[in-house]
Backbone as a printed PyTorch tensor [residue, N CA C, xyz], in Angstrom:
tensor([[[ 36.5450, -39.8570,   9.6500],
         [ 37.6320, -40.2440,  10.9130],
         [ 38.6240, -40.1630,   9.6570]],

        [[ 39.6260, -38.8970,  10.0570],
         [ 40.1410, -38.0520,   8.8770],
         [ 42.3510, -38.9350,   8.3990]],

        [[ 41.7780, -38.8190,   7.6910],
         [ 43.2400, -39.8150,   7.2680],
         [ 42.3490, -41.2540,   7.0540]],

        [[ 41.3400, -41.2010,   6.8320],
         [ 41.0480, -42.7820,   6.8290],
         [ 40.4910, -43.2690,   5.5230]],

        [[ 40.6090, -43.9810,   4.3810],
         [ 40.2020, -44.4650,   3.3770],
         [ 38.7420, -44.8430,   2.8410]],

        [[ 38.4660, -44.3820,   2.0650],
         [ 36.9570, -45.4100,   2.1460],
         [ 37.2730, -46.3260,   1.8720]],

        [[ 36.6900, -47.5350,   1.5560],
         [ 36.8940, -48.8680,   0.8280],
         [ 34.9220, -49.3340,   0.8620]],

        [[ 34.9350, -49.6880,   0.0250],
         [ 33.8060, -50.0690,  -0.4850],
         [ 34.3240, -51.5310,  -1.1620]],

        [[ 32.9360, -52.0710,  -1.0660],
         [ 33.2710, -53.2600,  -2.1560],
         [ 32.4350, -54.0190,  -3.5500]],

        [[ 33.6410, -54.2890,  -3.8790],
         [ 32.7770, -54.1720,  -5.8290],
         [ 32.0660, -55.3440,  -5.6280]],

        [[ 31.3790, -55.7930,  -6.2450],
         [ 30.3940, -56.6790,  -6.9760],
         [ 30.0180, -56.0290,  -8.0620]],

        [[ 30.4780, -57.9410,  -8.6710],
         [ 30.2170, -57.5020, -10.3940],
         [ 28.2040, -56.9920, -10.7760]],

        [[ 28.4790, -56.0210, -11.4660],
         [ 26.7690, -55.7680, -12.1510],
         [ 26.1340, -54.5580, -11.5430]],

        [[ 24.7370, -54.9470, -11.5180],
         [ 24.0230, -53.7440, -11.5250],
         [ 23.3210, -53.0330, -10.1530]],

        [[ 24.5040, -54.2300,  -8.8530],
         [ 24.3460, -53.9230,  -7.3870],
         [ 25.7290, -52.9540,  -7.1810]],

        [[ 26.3490, -53.0220,  -7.7400],
         [ 27.7530, -52.1890,  -7.6090],
         [ 27.8400, -51.1720,  -7.3460]],

        [[ 28.2830, -49.8730,  -6.0800],
         [ 27.9560, -48.8190,  -5.8270],
         [ 28.1810, -48.3290,  -6.9050]],

        [[ 27.6790, -46.9260,  -7.3530],
         [ 27.8830, -46.2720,  -8.1600],
         [ 28.8190, -46.0390,  -9.2830]],

        [[ 28.4440, -47.4140,  -9.9730],
         [ 29.2080, -47.7300, -11.2990],
         [ 27.7790, -48.2900, -12.2830]],

        [[ 28.2880, -47.0030, -13.1780],
         [ 27.4320, -46.7160, -14.0820],
         [ 28.1070, -47.2050, -15.4930]],

        [[ 26.8230, -46.5780, -17.0840],
         [ 27.7600, -47.0300, -17.8970],
         [ 28.9780, -45.5890, -18.2240]],

        [[ 29.7700, -46.0030, -18.7300],
         [ 30.5460, -44.9940, -19.3870],
         [ 31.8690, -45.3940, -19.2960]],

        [[ 33.4050, -44.8090, -19.0860],
         [ 34.4260, -44.8900, -19.6720],
         [ 35.0060, -44.4560, -18.1110]],

        [[ 35.7970, -45.8010, -17.7880],
         [ 36.7700, -45.9610, -16.6710],
         [ 38.6070, -46.0460, -17.1550]],

        [[ 39.0230, -45.8930, -16.6160],
         [ 40.4480, -46.5400, -16.7040],
         [ 41.0610, -46.8110, -15.6430]],

        [[ 41.3200, -48.1970, -15.8490],
         [ 42.4230, -48.7120, -14.3030],
         [ 43.5760, -48.7460, -14.6520]],

        [[ 44.0770, -47.7910, -13.5350],
         [ 45.7650, -48.2120, -13.5700],
         [ 46.2960, -49.4030, -12.5430]],

        [[ 47.0600, -49.9840, -13.3020],
         [ 47.7870, -50.9810, -12.5570],
         [ 49.3880, -50.9430, -13.6920]],

        [[ 50.0550, -52.0650, -12.7400],
         [ 50.9610, -52.5690, -12.7350],
         [ 51.0130, -53.9960, -13.7500]],

        [[ 51.6710, -54.5540, -14.8180],
         [ 51.0550, -55.8860, -15.5030],
         [ 52.6490, -56.5950, -15.1120]],

        [[ 52.8740, -56.7870, -14.0970],
         [ 53.6430, -58.2000, -14.0930],
         [ 53.7730, -59.7910, -14.7380]],

        [[ 52.8220, -59.6230, -15.4660],
         [ 52.5450, -61.3230, -16.0610],
         [ 51.8500, -61.1040, -17.0700]],

        [[ 51.3860, -61.7520, -17.7460],
         [ 50.5270, -61.8450, -18.8320],
         [ 48.8150, -61.7090, -18.3430]],

        [[ 48.1610, -60.6400, -18.3620],
         [ 47.0520, -60.6610, -18.0100],
         [ 45.7650, -61.5950, -18.7490]],

        [[ 45.8470, -62.4260, -18.4020],
         [ 44.6880, -63.7180, -19.0700],
         [ 43.9710, -64.7960, -17.9120]],

        [[ 42.8920, -64.7840, -17.9000],
         [ 42.0090, -65.5050, -17.4340],
         [ 41.2070, -66.6270, -17.9330]],

        [[ 41.1750, -68.0800, -17.6040],
         [ 40.8890, -68.8770, -17.9960],
         [ 39.2990, -69.0560, -17.6990]],

        [[ 38.5770, -69.7450, -18.5590],
         [ 37.2820, -70.0610, -17.7770],
         [ 37.0750, -70.4190, -16.4070]],

        [[ 36.3450, -70.1130, -15.5350],
         [ 36.9230, -71.2860, -14.0960],
         [ 37.4750, -71.3810, -13.4910]],

        [[ 38.6860, -69.9650, -13.8530],
         [ 39.7650, -69.9100, -12.8460],
         [ 39.5180, -68.7560, -12.6870]],

        [[ 39.8700, -68.6660, -10.7580],
         [ 39.6980, -67.5970,  -9.4580],
         [ 40.7300, -66.4290, -10.4370]],

        [[ 39.3700, -65.5680,  -9.8360],
         [ 39.9880, -63.8760, -10.2060],
         [ 40.8720, -63.8630,  -8.9700]],

        [[ 42.1150, -63.0630,  -9.2630],
         [ 42.3620, -62.2980,  -8.3240],
         [ 43.0680, -61.1090,  -8.2380]],

        [[ 43.3420, -60.4960,  -9.4220],
         [ 43.4260, -59.0220,  -9.2270],
         [ 42.6190, -58.3620, -10.0690]],

        [[ 42.2110, -56.9510,  -9.4620],
         [ 41.6120, -56.2010,  -9.6760],
         [ 40.5120, -56.2970, -10.8040]],

        [[ 41.8650, -55.9950, -12.6090],
         [ 41.5490, -56.3980, -13.5230],
         [ 40.1400, -57.5110, -13.9060]],

        [[ 40.6580, -58.5480, -13.1140],
         [ 40.2230, -59.8130, -13.6950],
         [ 38.6540, -59.6780, -13.1990]],

        [[ 38.4220, -59.1940, -11.8990],
         [ 36.8790, -58.6040, -11.7890],
         [ 36.3170, -57.6790, -13.2720]],

        [[ 36.9720, -56.8250, -13.3490],
         [ 36.5770, -55.7540, -14.3220],
         [ 36.2410, -56.5720, -15.9550]],

        [[ 37.5850, -57.2970, -16.4990],
         [ 37.2120, -58.2900, -17.5730],
         [ 36.5440, -59.1870, -17.7940]],

        [[ 36.0250, -59.9180, -16.5450],
         [ 34.9560, -61.1890, -16.2160],
         [ 34.0250, -60.9560, -16.6190]],

        [[ 33.1510, -59.7080, -16.5070],
         [ 32.0900, -59.0160, -16.7580],
         [ 31.8170, -59.0980, -18.1060]],

        [[ 30.4490, -59.4950, -18.7750],
         [ 30.5860, -59.8530, -20.1470],
         [ 30.1430, -58.2540, -20.7870]],

        [[ 29.7200, -57.1210, -19.9900],
         [ 28.8670, -56.1940, -20.4880],
         [ 30.8060, -55.3020, -20.5780]],

        [[ 31.7020, -55.7060, -20.4120],
         [ 32.9740, -54.8030, -20.6940],
         [ 33.8270, -55.1760, -21.3370]],

        [[ 34.6600, -53.9030, -21.7240],
         [ 34.9940, -54.0380, -23.3310],
         [ 36.2000, -53.4820, -23.1290]],

        [[ 37.8220, -54.0160, -23.4680],
         [ 38.8590, -52.8030, -23.5050],
         [ 39.2190, -52.7530, -24.7500]],

        [[ 39.0620, -51.4660, -24.4310],
         [ 39.0030, -50.6820, -26.4890],
         [ 41.0730, -50.1420, -25.9870]],

        [[ 41.5160, -50.0050, -25.6600],
         [ 43.1900, -50.0320, -25.8270],
         [ 44.0100, -49.7720, -24.6760]],

        [[ 45.1060, -49.3050, -24.5700],
         [ 45.9670, -49.5230, -23.1380],
         [ 46.7990, -48.1970, -23.5560]],

        [[ 47.0570, -47.8560, -22.7170],
         [ 48.3830, -46.4610, -22.3650],
         [ 49.8170, -47.8340, -22.0950]],

        [[ 51.1980, -46.9600, -21.8930],
         [ 52.2370, -48.0200, -21.6370],
         [ 53.2980, -46.9210, -21.1900]],

        [[ 53.8560, -47.3770, -19.9970],
         [ 54.7280, -46.5960, -19.7350],
         [ 55.5540, -47.6070, -18.9130]],

        [[ 56.4410, -48.6240, -20.0770],
         [ 56.8650, -49.3530, -19.4100],
         [ 58.3110, -49.6310, -18.7130]],

        [[ 58.9830, -48.7810, -18.2570],
         [ 60.2000, -48.3080, -18.0160],
         [ 60.1820, -46.7770, -16.6520]],

        [[ 58.7870, -46.9980, -16.9560],
         [ 58.7700, -45.7440, -15.6260],
         [ 57.1250, -46.2800, -14.1760]],

        [[ 57.5460, -46.0610, -13.1050],
         [ 57.1730, -46.3260, -11.9980],
         [ 55.6620, -45.3900, -11.9450]],

        [[ 54.9690, -45.1730, -12.4990],
         [ 54.1720, -43.6410, -12.7140],
         [ 52.6230, -43.9210, -12.0100]],

        [[ 52.1590, -45.2670, -11.6830],
         [ 51.1150, -45.8590, -11.5340],
         [ 50.2100, -45.1650, -10.7790]],

        [[ 50.4660, -44.7850,  -9.1660],
         [ 49.8820, -43.7430,  -8.0980],
         [ 49.7140, -42.2030,  -8.6940]],

        [[ 51.0380, -41.7500,  -8.8180],
         [ 51.1000, -40.4680, -10.2340],
         [ 50.1180, -39.9570, -10.7450]],

        [[ 49.4740, -41.1920, -11.1460],
         [ 49.0730, -40.7370, -12.6280],
         [ 47.4670, -40.9710, -11.5790]],

        [[ 47.5810, -42.3110, -11.2630],
         [ 45.8940, -42.2100, -10.8150],
         [ 45.2690, -40.7320,  -9.6210]],

        [[ 46.6080, -40.1610,  -9.1150],
         [ 46.3810, -39.3800,  -8.3590],
         [ 45.8500, -37.5470,  -9.1430]],

        [[ 46.2770, -37.4690, -10.7010],
         [ 45.8530, -37.0100, -11.5070],
         [ 44.4640, -37.5940, -12.4620]],

        [[ 44.0720, -38.5280, -11.7680],
         [ 42.9840, -38.6370, -12.6420],
         [ 40.7630, -38.2040, -11.9950]],

        [[ 40.2690, -37.9170, -12.2610],
         [ 39.4210, -38.2530, -12.1150],
         [ 38.9590, -39.4150, -10.7920]],

        [[ 38.0530, -39.3940,  -9.7660],
         [ 37.6660, -39.9430,  -8.9430],
         [ 36.9030, -41.4000,  -9.4550]],

        [[ 36.9270, -42.8670,  -9.2980],
         [ 36.4600, -43.5200,  -9.5310],
         [ 34.8020, -44.0050,  -8.6510]],

        [[ 34.0510, -44.3190,  -8.9990],
         [ 32.8990, -44.4540,  -8.1190],
         [ 32.9310, -45.6360,  -6.9970]],

        [[ 34.1830, -46.5660,  -7.1710],
         [ 33.9360, -47.9680,  -5.7970],
         [ 35.7140, -47.0810,  -5.2300]],

        [[ 35.5160, -46.5470,  -3.8540],
         [ 36.8370, -46.4490,  -3.4850],
         [ 37.6450, -47.6220,  -3.1320]],

        [[ 39.2440, -47.0150,  -3.3190],
         [ 40.4320, -48.0990,  -3.1910],
         [ 40.3520, -49.3300,  -3.8700]],

        [[ 39.8910, -48.9390,  -5.0690],
         [ 39.6360, -50.3410,  -5.8260],
         [ 41.0800, -49.9260,  -6.3890]],

        [[ 41.6930, -50.9100,  -6.6320],
         [ 43.1190, -51.1940,  -8.0630],
         [ 43.4420, -50.8060,  -6.6670]],

        [[ 44.1430, -50.1900,  -5.4460],
         [ 44.5860, -49.3640,  -4.6990],
         [ 44.9730, -50.0460,  -3.0300]],

        [[ 44.7970, -51.8380,  -3.6560],
         [ 44.9440, -52.2930,  -2.4720],
         [ 46.2500, -52.2670,  -1.2430]],

        [[ 47.7190, -51.9640,  -2.6050],
         [ 49.0660, -51.8570,  -1.8140],
         [ 49.7030, -50.7050,  -1.4550]],

        [[ 48.8120, -49.7510,  -1.8410],
         [ 49.2820, -48.1250,  -1.8680],
         [ 48.2700, -47.2160,  -0.8180]],

        [[ 48.4330, -45.9950,  -0.9000],
         [ 47.9950, -45.0900,   0.0300],
         [ 46.7690, -44.1730,  -1.0600]],

        [[ 46.8870, -44.8120,  -2.1420],
         [ 46.0210, -43.8580,  -2.9640],
         [ 44.5110, -44.2760,  -2.7880]],

        [[ 43.3790, -43.0430,  -3.5640],
         [ 42.1390, -43.0510,  -2.8170],
         [ 41.6470, -44.3610,  -3.3710]],

        [[ 41.8920, -45.1660,  -5.0370],
         [ 41.7910, -45.9040,  -6.1260],
         [ 42.3710, -45.1600,  -7.2040]],

        [[ 42.1150, -46.1900,  -8.1370],
         [ 43.1560, -47.1790,  -9.2500],
         [ 42.1090, -46.6460, -10.5460]],

        [[ 40.8850, -46.2850,  -9.9720],
         [ 39.9360, -47.1020, -11.1140],
         [ 39.0640, -45.2940, -11.6010]],

        [[ 39.5170, -44.6010, -12.4030],
         [ 38.5400, -43.2660, -12.9860],
         [ 37.5350, -43.4060, -13.6930]],

        [[ 36.6910, -42.3350, -13.3850],
         [ 35.6450, -42.3680, -14.2690],
         [ 35.3210, -41.2040, -14.9950]],

        [[ 34.4640, -41.5620, -15.9980],
         [ 34.3320, -39.8570, -17.4000],
         [ 33.2510, -40.3550, -18.0860]],

        [[ 32.1360, -39.7960, -18.3070],
         [ 31.2990, -39.9120, -19.2950],
         [ 31.4220, -39.6140, -20.3680]],

        [[ 32.6670, -38.9080, -20.3820],
         [ 33.5410, -38.8200, -22.1930],
         [ 34.9350, -39.5940, -22.5750]],

        [[ 34.6230, -40.8750, -23.2170],
         [ 35.6530, -41.5290, -23.1000],
         [ 37.2970, -40.8810, -23.8730]],

        [[ 36.6510, -40.3710, -24.7420],
         [ 37.7490, -39.4350, -25.5500],
         [ 38.4030, -38.4850, -24.5690]],

        [[ 37.9390, -37.6230, -23.7240],
         [ 38.5990, -36.7200, -22.6390],
         [ 39.2460, -37.1890, -21.6700]],

        [[ 39.0210, -39.1840, -21.4070],
         [ 40.0420, -39.8410, -20.1920],
         [ 40.9340, -40.3120, -20.9790]],

        [[ 40.5410, -40.5630, -21.6850],
         [ 42.2100, -40.8020, -22.6140],
         [ 43.1570, -40.1640, -22.7380]],

        [[ 42.8600, -39.1170, -23.3300],
         [ 43.3730, -38.0560, -23.6570],
         [ 44.1820, -37.5040, -22.0600]],

        [[ 43.6110, -37.5350, -21.1610],
         [ 43.8620, -37.2020, -19.8790],
         [ 44.7250, -38.1240, -19.3440]],

        [[ 44.8480, -39.4200, -19.4740],
         [ 46.4160, -40.3240, -19.7320],
         [ 46.9310, -39.8120, -20.1960]],

        [[ 46.4120, -40.0700, -21.2320],
         [ 48.3480, -40.0600, -22.5720],
         [ 49.0160, -38.6470, -22.0320]],

        [[ 48.0160, -37.6170, -21.7160],
         [ 49.0690, -36.1460, -21.1840],
         [ 50.2460, -36.3390, -20.0800]],

        [[ 49.4130, -37.2820, -19.1850],
         [ 50.2330, -37.6490, -17.9220],
         [ 50.9800, -38.5770, -18.2720]],

        [[ 50.5220, -39.7260, -18.7030],
         [ 51.6100, -40.6490, -18.9950],
         [ 53.1220, -39.8820, -19.4770]],

        [[ 52.5080, -38.7990, -20.7340],
         [ 53.6450, -38.1310, -22.0420],
         [ 54.2980, -37.2820, -20.0660]],

        [[ 53.8610, -36.5360, -19.5580],
         [ 54.3300, -35.1530, -18.4540],
         [ 55.2440, -36.0470, -17.4890]],

        [[ 55.0000, -37.1570, -17.4850],
         [ 55.8210, -38.3090, -16.3000],
         [ 56.6310, -39.0150, -16.4860]],

        [[ 57.2550, -38.4880, -17.7410],
         [ 58.0170, -40.2380, -17.8290],
         [ 58.1260, -41.0520, -19.0130]],

        [[ 56.6290, -41.5400, -19.6210],
         [ 56.5350, -42.2550, -20.1830],
         [ 55.9390, -42.2820, -20.8170]],

        [[ 55.2710, -42.7170, -22.0260],
         [ 54.9470, -43.2060, -23.7200],
         [ 54.9150, -41.1710, -24.1930]]])
């Protein structure tokens, strides 16, 4: 159906649709400190990613005075899970994937710079 967003349920682990080893970037607006205590209910998309023992966060790119989350997401490669991280906007997803970490990071940094961030 034209104009309909692809939605898939993200399930932690190897049964997740299309999730493989590699480098991912999740674009999100951080409104409060991102901490998740043991036993605490996961609420945000990032909580589901960081709650998995095989996930490691290796850095971030920030644009504190620019509202460019969706603009950056539209300029990055597609991710494996439709609508992931984009439940409150019209983007296809806010999770991007690349087999090459350095290439994906460079793309994120360059896009932030061009759009008025860092």
